[in-house]
Phi, psi and omega in degrees: 000346181245149176190168178253147179221109178286139174056041182307324189239024181297129180073029184245150172239133183251125177249121187274098187225149175275082183247127183297333180258128177072026187289150177229131177255130187235145172211152178224214182242119355291169184295124173208136185240139175209172184256149178207164171237149175282136177232159175301141179305331182264014178306127172224027180274189185292153176235120181302149181301134175096352180251164177217166176251143180214139175271128178279125187300140177290143178171191178266142182228149165253132180244122171262123194223139169242135173293190184306149174208168179272116186303313190292326184251342186240351187309304186295324181291315182296319177295319179297320177297322179290314180306312177300320181290323175293318180294325182273344181299130180264089180308316181299317179296331179271000173096010185231168166216158178299139178269099182262020172305132175304140180098337179281143186239134172267136181206168180215159181245138182231104176215093187301345179276350178233315190179169170228122183230130165261131181241121185236125177291142178223169172222148183290143174253000000 
């Protein structure tokens, strides 16, 4: 469930929209939750009122992932498994620490037909 992914978001622009397919939930410091979609870096289309575009900084990330699952019967259990994996993960032993620099964003992908991924920015120690 844990692994490193370098430059996971290089060249991405995030548009925070409530779209059922490919949505990304993002939170940073302080905690705030919203929905988003991945857009091409050169996207210049409309942005709904109350929404905004933000570029996800390039950097190193640790990704906690679970494969496909049945939303109706397994969603809660999958979330608990991922939460436990993140709580138990020894960042220091892996040579990392969470990157809590302002502007770094913690986010997740939730598409039960493919995966549930939590993506956390890290820095080497």
